[in-house]
C-alpha positions in Angstrom: 77.2 197.9 128.9 78.1 200.0 132.0 76.4 203.4 132.0 77.2 206.2 134.5 75.9 209.8 135.0 78.7 212.2 136.1 78.1 215.7 137.4 80.7 218.5 137.7 81.0 222.2 137.8 82.7 222.4 134.4 82.9 220.3 131.3 86.6 219.8 131.7 86.1 218.5 135.3 83.3 216.2 134.1 85.5 214.7 131.4 88.4 214.2 133.8 86.0 212.3 136.1 84.8 210.2 133.2 88.3 209.1 132.2 89.2 208.5 135.8 86.2 206.3 136.6 85.5 204.6 133.3 88.8 204.8 131.5 90.0 206.0 128.1 87.6 203.7 126.3 84.5 205.3 127.7 81.8 206.4 125.2 80.1 209.8 125.7 76.4 209.2 125.2 75.3 212.8 126.0 75.8 215.9 128.0 73.6 218.8 129.2 73.8 222.0 131.3 72.3 221.8 134.8 72.1 224.0 137.8 75.6 224.3 139.2 77.4 222.9 136.1 77.1 220.0 133.6 76.1 216.4 133.5 77.7 213.8 131.2 76.2 210.4 130.4 79.0 208.0 129.7 79.2 204.3 129.0 81.8 201.5 128.9 81.4 198.3 126.8 82.3 195.2 128.9 85.4 193.4 127.9 84.5 189.9 126.8 87.3 187.5 127.4 87.9 185.1 124.6 86.8 181.5 125.3 89.5 179.5 127.0 90.3 176.4 125.0 91.5 173.7 127.4 95.0 172.5 126.7 94.7 169.0 125.1 95.9 166.1 127.2 99.0 164.3 126.0 96.9 161.3 124.8 94.6 163.7 122.8 97.7 165.4 121.2 99.0 162.0 120.3 95.7 161.0 118.8 95.4 164.2 116.8 99.0 163.8 115.5 98.2 160.2 114.5 95.1 161.1 112.7 97.0 163.8 110.7 99.6 161.2 109.7 97.1 158.7 108.6 95.2 161.3 106.6 98.3 162.0 104.6 98.7 158.4 103.5 97.4 157.4 100.0 94.9 154.6 99.7 93.6 152.9 96.6 92.7 149.5 95.1 95.1 147.4 93.1 95.4 148.0 89.4 94.7 144.6 87.8 95.4 145.7 84.2 98.9 144.2 84.8 99.9 141.1 86.6 100.3 141.7 90.4 103.6 140.5 91.7 103.8 140.2 95.5 107.3 140.9 96.8 108.9 141.1 100.2 111.3 139.6 102.6 111.1 135.9 103.7 108.1 135.3 106.0 106.3 138.5 105.2 103.1 136.6 104.3 103.2 136.8 100.5 101.9 133.2 99.8 99.0 133.6 102.2 98.2 137.1 100.7 98.3 135.5 97.2 95.7 133.0 98.3 93.5 135.6 99.9 93.6 137.8 96.7 92.8 134.8 94.6 89.9 133.9 96.9 88.5 137.4 96.7 88.6 137.4 92.9 86.9 134.0 92.7 84.2 135.2 95.0 83.7 138.1 92.6 83.3 135.7 89.6 86.8 135.9 88.2 89.2 133.0 87.4 92.6 134.5 88.1 95.9 133.0 87.0 98.0 132.1 90.0 101.8 131.7 89.5 104.5 130.9 92.1 108.1 131.7 91.5 109.0 130.5 95.0 110.5 127.1 94.0 113.4 127.2 96.5 111.4 127.4 99.8 110.4 123.9 101.0 106.6 123.5 100.7 105.9 126.9 99.3 104.4 125.7 96.1 102.5 122.9 97.9 101.0 125.4 100.3 99.7 127.7 97.6 98.6 124.6 95.5 96.4 123.5 98.4 94.5 126.8 98.3 94.2 126.9 94.5 92.8 123.4 94.4 90.0 124.5 96.8 89.3 127.4 94.4 89.4 125.1 91.3 92.4 127.1 90.0 95.5 125.8 88.4 98.8 126.8 90.1 101.6 127.5 87.6 105.2 127.1 88.8 107.6 129.5 87.0 111.1 129.2 88.4 112.7 131.6 85.8 111.7 134.7 83.8 111.3 132.8 80.6 108.8 130.3 82.1 106.9 133.2 83.6 106.8 135.2 80.4 105.5 132.1 78.5 102.8 131.4 81.1 101.6 135.0 81.1 101.4 135.1 77.3 98.5 132.6 77.6 96.5 134.5 80.2 94.0 136.0 77.7 92.9 138.9 79.8 92.7 137.0 83.1 93.9 138.7 86.2 97.2 137.3 87.4 98.8 136.9 90.8 102.5 136.1 91.1 103.9 134.9 94.4 107.6 135.8 94.3 110.2 134.1 96.6 111.2 136.1 99.6 114.5 137.9 99.1 117.0 140.3 100.6 116.5 143.7 99.0 119.9 144.9 100.0 121.7 142.0 98.2 122.6 142.9 94.6 122.2 139.5 93.1 118.8 138.9 94.6 117.6 142.3 93.5 118.6 141.5 89.9 116.6 138.2 90.0 113.5 140.1 91.1 114.0 142.7 88.5 114.4 140.1 85.7 111.2 138.4 86.8 109.3 141.7 87.0 110.4 142.8 83.5 109.6 139.4 82.0 106.1 139.5 83.5 105.5 143.2 82.9 104.2 143.1 86.5 103.1 145.7 89.0 105.2 145.1 92.2 103.2 145.1 95.4 105.3 145.1 98.6 104.0 142.8 101.4 105.2 144.3 104.7 104.9 142.3 108.0 103.7 144.7 110.6 105.6 145.0 113.8 109.1 145.6 112.4 111.4 148.1 113.9 110.2 151.5 112.5 113.7 152.5 111.3 114.1 149.1 109.5 110.7 149.5 107.9 111.6 153.0 106.6 114.8 151.7 105.1 113.1 148.7 103.5 110.4 151.1 102.2 112.9 153.3 100.4 114.6 150.2 98.8 111.4 148.6 97.6 110.3 152.0 96.2 113.6 152.2 94.2 112.8 148.7 92.8 109.6 150.0 91.4 107.0 148.9 94.0 104.2 151.5 94.5 101.5 149.6 96.4 101.8 148.1 99.9 99.9 145.4 101.7 100.7 145.3 105.5 100.2 141.8 107.0 99.9 140.3 110.5 98.0 143.3 111.8 96.0 140.9 114.0 99.1 140.0 116.0 101.2 143.2 116.1 101.1 145.6 119.0 102.8 148.5 117.3 101.7 150.2 114.0 104.5 152.7 113.8 106.4 150.5 111.2 103.4 150.6 108.9 103.1 154.4 109.1 106.9 154.9 108.6 107.0 152.6 105.7 104.1 154.3 103.9 105.6 157.7 104.6 109.2 156.9 103.7 108.4 155.4 100.3 105.3 157.3 99.4 103.4 154.0 99.2 99.8 153.5 98.3 98.1 151.2 100.8 95.5 148.8 99.3 94.6 146.0 101.8 95.7 144.6 105.1 96.1 141.1 106.4 94.2 140.9 109.7 94.0 137.1 110.2 94.7 133.7 108.9 91.3 133.3 107.3 91.5 133.0 103.5 88.0 134.4 102.9 88.0 137.1 105.6 91.6 137.7 106.5 92.2 140.5 104.1 90.4 143.8 104.3 90.5 146.8 102.0 92.2 149.7 103.7 91.3 153.4 103.8 92.1 156.2 106.2 89.1 155.5 108.5 89.8 151.7 108.7 93.5 152.1 109.4 93.0 154.7 112.1 90.3 152.4 113.7 92.7 149.4 113.7 95.4 151.5 115.3 93.2 153.0 117.9 91.6 149.7 118.8 95.0 148.1 119.3 96.1 151.1 121.5 93.0 150.7 123.7 93.5 146.9 123.9 97.1 147.5 125.0 96.1 150.1 127.5 93.6 147.9 129.3 95.4 144.6 129.0 
């Protein structure tokens, strides 16, 4: 606080000097008569400037924006009360994801039913059968909705994983095949998205798979992608719930549960790797 003693011949003159020297905000602490006039004790509170918040750097703004986007995404585990049907475009990683999910369940003490509806792709059933043999599980091949319905009627409470054939979600006939299988199985559709797609394509795929009834999403190939924008756009466009992520070819350790912290960590790690590569 700035304090000043001002003397003048009259009170009016003293007040004029206070305003002139300390300004209109000055506080009058006291006054008294003295020989030759008056004295006024006045004070002025110092103006404390608000703290200056440094402008965030572009990379900090980008990181804050990224964290906000990830925080708005939904995360949850799969609901195994219904058969899980893995759907997606050809080459998305559905068969490998099915093997990883089956391995996880076996490690937890379950004996899931594993079904493949991918009878058209050369070697698809054989690839999945190789994994199920290691797990001491039987692979059931169901090429049509009737076979799938009959197979699932015998599951007796076991969890079920269905590996659907890859299809074009924009082609009416292929969509109908998927819907018929899903209805016959009373399955929960889980979209398997290969990371690294063009972000606009991913958003359009997302809206289409959401219309088909998929609610959960498993992004794959996160270990080899350099861009995560497609994963974020897909989750945002379709309002998908993220469950797990494929982070490598390992059957036992190549699938990790996702949450906000893990996804953000994966994205930031890849960004730093790209920066210093």
